[in-house]
SETORVO-906301 format. One record per residue (C-alpha): x, z, y; residue in one letter. Coordinates in steps of 0.25 Angstrom, whole numbers, plus 5000, padded with zeros to 4 digits. Example, Ala and Ser with C-alpha at 12.3 -4.5 7.8 and 13.67 -1.06 7.14 Angstrom:
// residues 2
504950314982A 505550294996S 
This chain:
// residues 335
542455205445M 543855165441A 543655025446A 543455085460D 544755165460R 546055105467P 547055055457R 548355125456R 549655085452G 550455155441P 550755305446P 552255345448R 552155425435R 551655305427L 552855215433R 553855315429L 553255335415A 553255185413R 554755185417L 555055295408A 554455225396V 555355105399V 556555185400L 556255255386V 556055115380A 557355065386A 558055185381G 557555185367F 558555235357L 559255115350V 559555205338T 558055225336K 557755075336I 558955045328A 558355145317G 557055075318L 557654935316L 558654975305G 557755075297G 558755175291D 559955105297D 560055125312P 561255035312A 560454915308S 559454945318G 560554945329V 560954805324A 559554755325G 559254805338L 559854695347P 559054595339A 557754665341L 557954665356V 558454525356E 557354465347D 556154545354R 555454445363A 555054505377P 553754585376P 552654495374A 551454495383E 550354595379R 549154525374T 547954545366V 548554475354D 549254605350V 547854655346H 547654545337A 547554565321G 547754685314Y 548154815321G 548454965317T 548555095325W 549555205326V 549355325335D 550255435340V 549855525329F 550255425319D 551655395323Y 552155515330L 552755625320P 551755735317S 552155885317R 552655855303S 553655755308G 552955635301E 552155525307A 551055445301K 551555315305V 553055285307T 553755165314P 554055115300Q 552555095297A 552554975306V 553054895295E 551854935286D 550954895297M 551554755298A 551454735283R 549954755282V 549754665294G 549654745306V 549754655319H 549754765329T 550054915329L 549254995339Y 550155115343L 549755235351Q 551055245360A 550555355369A 549755485369R 549155555381F 549455695376D 550855675372Q 551355775382G 552755755387G 553255655376A 553255545386G 552255425388L 552455365374L 552155445362A 553555415356D 554355305361P 555255305350D 554255295339L 553455195347I 554655105349A 554955105334Q 553555065331I 553454965341L 554754895337V 554454905322R 553054845325A 553654725332H 554754705322M 553654705311S 552854595319G 551754685324M 551354715338Q 551054855344V 550054905354V 550255035361G 549055125364W 548655255371Y 547455335372V 547155375387P 546455505390R 545955465404F 546255605411T 547555545417D 547555395419I 548955395425D 549455465412R 548655365403D 549155245410L 550555295409A 550455305394Y 549855165393L 550955115403A 552055175394A 551555095382I 551454965390A 552954985395D 553555035382F 554654945377E 555854955367V 556854845364L 555854745369G 554654795361H 553454845368R 551954865365F 551254735362D 549954795368G 549354915375I 548054985372A 547255105378I 546455185368D 545155225376I 544455325368E 544755465374V 543455525380T 543655675380S 544755695391D 543755635402V 542355675397P 541655605409D 541455465404H 541355395417A 542655455422Q 543355425409R 542955275410S 543455275425D 544755325420E 544855225408L 544555115418V 545555155428E 546655175417L 546255035411S 546454975425E 547755045427R 548255005413L 547954855416R 548754865429E 549854925422T 550054825410V 549654705418G 549254585409D 549554655396D 548454655386A 547854795385V 546954855374G 545854945375A 545555035363I 544155075365V 543055165358L 542155065351P 540855025359P 539955065347V 540555205348Q 540255215363L 538955145363E 538255185350V 538955295343I 539355385354N 538955335368P 539355475374A 540755455371K 541055355382W 539855315390P 539955185398K 541255145393F 541855055404P 541954925395W 541754835407G 542754905416E 543854895405L 543454755400A 544454685409D 545554785408L 545854775393Y 546254655385D 545854695371V 544854805365W 545154895353L 543854965350P 544055085340M 543055045330G 543255155320Y 542055125311W 542555225301T 542155335312E 540755295312R 539655355303R 539055275292P 537655295297E 538055235310S 538255095304G 539555085311Y 540455145299N 540854995296D 541954915300G 541154785302W 539954845310T 540754945319Y 541754835323T 540754725325E 539854815334D 541054865342N 541654735345V 540254675349D 540054795358R 541454795364L 541354645368R 539954675374H 540454795382D 541654715387L 540754595391D 541754515384D 541354445371P 542854405369D 543454535371A 544754555363V 544554665353I 545454735343H 544554815334F 545054955328I 544354985315G 544155125308G 545055235304I 546055185294G 545855295283D 544355275283Q 544355125280I 544155055267T 544554915263A 543054875264A 542954935278Q 544154865282A 543654735277E 542354755286R 543154785298F 544054655296V 542754575295E 542154635308A 543454615317V 543454475311T 542054445314D 542154505328E 543354425332D 544254535337V 545754515339I 546154615330G 545854745322A 546454875317S 546155005311V 546555145316Y 547555175311D 548855135303W 549055275298A 547655285291T 547355145287L 547755105272D 548755005272A 547954915263T 546754915272V 547654895283S 548154765277A 546754725273Q 546354725288I 547554655292A 547354545282A 545854535286G 546154515300L 547154405298K 546154335289G 
């Protein structure tokens, strides 16, 4: 079992990778940030650059508060340009998020199969999104999906997210998306790798609050128990500070009774707290797929997360959710 394995410090490859990230951030091109601040007039951006650096307080402690309120999600397939050269979500979209009431942006900052592109998916775009979000009064959580076939590599990506900083701006939170089952078919081995990665991540980030984006208990215990049998909730309970179950009720069949934002949310939250043996577990609940949600379903979802006393809620993702429905959920969570 992973608990019996000797704990290891960060490997040399990880230490060098973390140093590389710091150097990239430190050497970030001023002209790009100037363009970010000044829109079409880079000169105005250059003028505003010293003020941005001076006015930015030292990075705050990473706490679970970043997960409070309404959130939205952006993955690498949204903000990286497609083969056509276009992206679904640009850095400028951050202002739209702020206008509808988004408190926290969950940004996939790294991808396991990104090849030789470096540890972060695109440091330039990530920096632009991060700075814009902070300037708009939003917070940003960087997340990554481990594959569990190379724990050193998985940890290097997560450490790069934790270390990334540009002009005094860094991610306000870190989260790990625990959902891939295909790369390590043996569930016991997969659980061991997950626990070891989680322990080493905790050692790497210290007291920083870390979020666990998890498959919802109803899916693992009722709908498809073969997907990840004996998921190690107990071994993970003390390693994460906030839990983000992917409660996509829109993916459930109507005949299951779970194709409903209130029912699926309530059952998953109750089961999660039971599995963690913690009735006060901090939870940010992720609802259904954006383009499948109606205003009426959104209302049911807001009622559920309010009744279940979760710290925050969101829908996957920004690119697919109608802006009107997004604003509706944001207003409901504030109420």
